[in-house]
N, C-alpha and C positions, 0 to 999 in steps of 0.2 A: 874646703869651703870655709870662708871666714865667718865670724860671729855676726857681723852686720847683715850678710845675706841670709843667714839662718833666721835671725830675728824678723827680718822683713818677710820671709816666707811664712813663718808662723803667724804673723799678723795678718797677712793676706788670706791664709786658709781660715783663720778664725772669723774674718769678715764675711767670707763666703758661707761658712757653716752657720754662724749665729745671726747673720744679718746686721745691718747698721741702720740707725735711724737716719732718715733722709729729711732734709729741710729744703723747702722751696719757698721763695717769697715772690709775690706778684704785686706790683704797684699799679694802681689805676689812679685816675685824677681825684676821685673822692672816696676811695676805699683801698685797703691793703689786705692781702691774704698771705698767711704763713702756714705752711703744711709741715707736719711732723708725722712720720710713718711709725706706727706701732704695730706689733703683731699680736695675733691671738683673738681679735674681735671680728665679728661678721659685719658690723655696721661702721659708721663713721660719726665722729663728733665734731660739730661746728660750734665754737665758742664765739659769741658775738658781743661786741662793744660798740658804742657810738660816742663821738666827741664833737664838739663844735669845731668847724673848720678853722685852722690856724691856731688852735689851742689844744693840741693832742697831749700836752703834759698836765692838763688840768683834770679834774674829776670827770669820769664818763657821764654822759647824759642819761637820765633816768626816765623811764616811761616811753621810750621810743618804740613805736609799733613796728612789728616785723611780720611779713607774709612770705611763706615758703612756696616757691613754684607758682606764684600768682593764683593760689588756691583760695579764693575768697569765700568758698563754701564752709571753710573751717574758721573758727574764731582766730583773730590775729593774736600773736604773742607779743609780749612787751618786755623790755629790759627792766629788770627789777632794781630795787633800791641799792643793791650792791654793785650796780653798774655793769652787769654781765648777764647774758642769756645763753644757756647751754642747750643745743638742739641736736638730738640724735636723728640721723638720717640714714636711709638705705643707700648702698653704693649706687652711683650714677651721677648724672649732671643735674645741678640744681641752681636756680636763680633765687636771690633773696631781695625783697623790697624792704626798705626802711623809710619811715616817715614820721614826722612829729609836727604839730601845729607851729607855724612860724619859721619852719625850715623847709628847704627844697628836698623833696623825696629822691631817693636813690634806688636804682635797681642794679644789682651786679650783673656781670656777664655770667655765662655758665661756669659754675665751680664744680670741678670734677672731684667726687668723693669716692675713694677706693676703700675696700675693707681694711679696717685698722687705722685709717687716717684720723688725725687730730688736727683740726684746722682752726686757726685764729683769724677772725674776720673783724677788722676795724672799719667802721664807717666814719666819715668826716662830713657832717652836715653843715651846709651853709645857710645863714639866715635868708629867709624869703622876703626880700624887700627891706626898707629901712626900719631900724629899731626905734621905737618911740618910748621915751622915759616918762 
C-alpha cells in the first residue's frame, strides 16, 4: 500500500468519526442563507443582517423589524446598532419577516433549522417608492 492511499484512508476515517462542518448557501432574489453545521447543541442559531438592496458592501441597516413564523402575538425583534440580530430557534422550519418604513417588506421561504445549525441570513431591502431628499 502506498503512502498516498494510506493518508487518504486516514483522512476519510477521521471525517466519518469526527464529522465535518457542512456549508450550504441558498440565494433568493432578496435574501441569502448560509448554513454551517456544528455539533453539540440542541437548538439552532440564526444570525440576521439587513442591507439596502444593491449596497451589500455598506453598513447593515439598523432597526429593521423582524417577526419569526408570522407570530404577531409576540413583540417584534429588531436589528440592533451593531447591525446584527441573533435568534435562537428550535429545530424545524421557520419563516422570517423583515420590514422597515420606506422599504418593501420581505418574508423568507421556509428555512430548515436542524440541531446545531448556525445560519447566516442576509436581507436585501429595496426602497418602497421614490426617495425624496
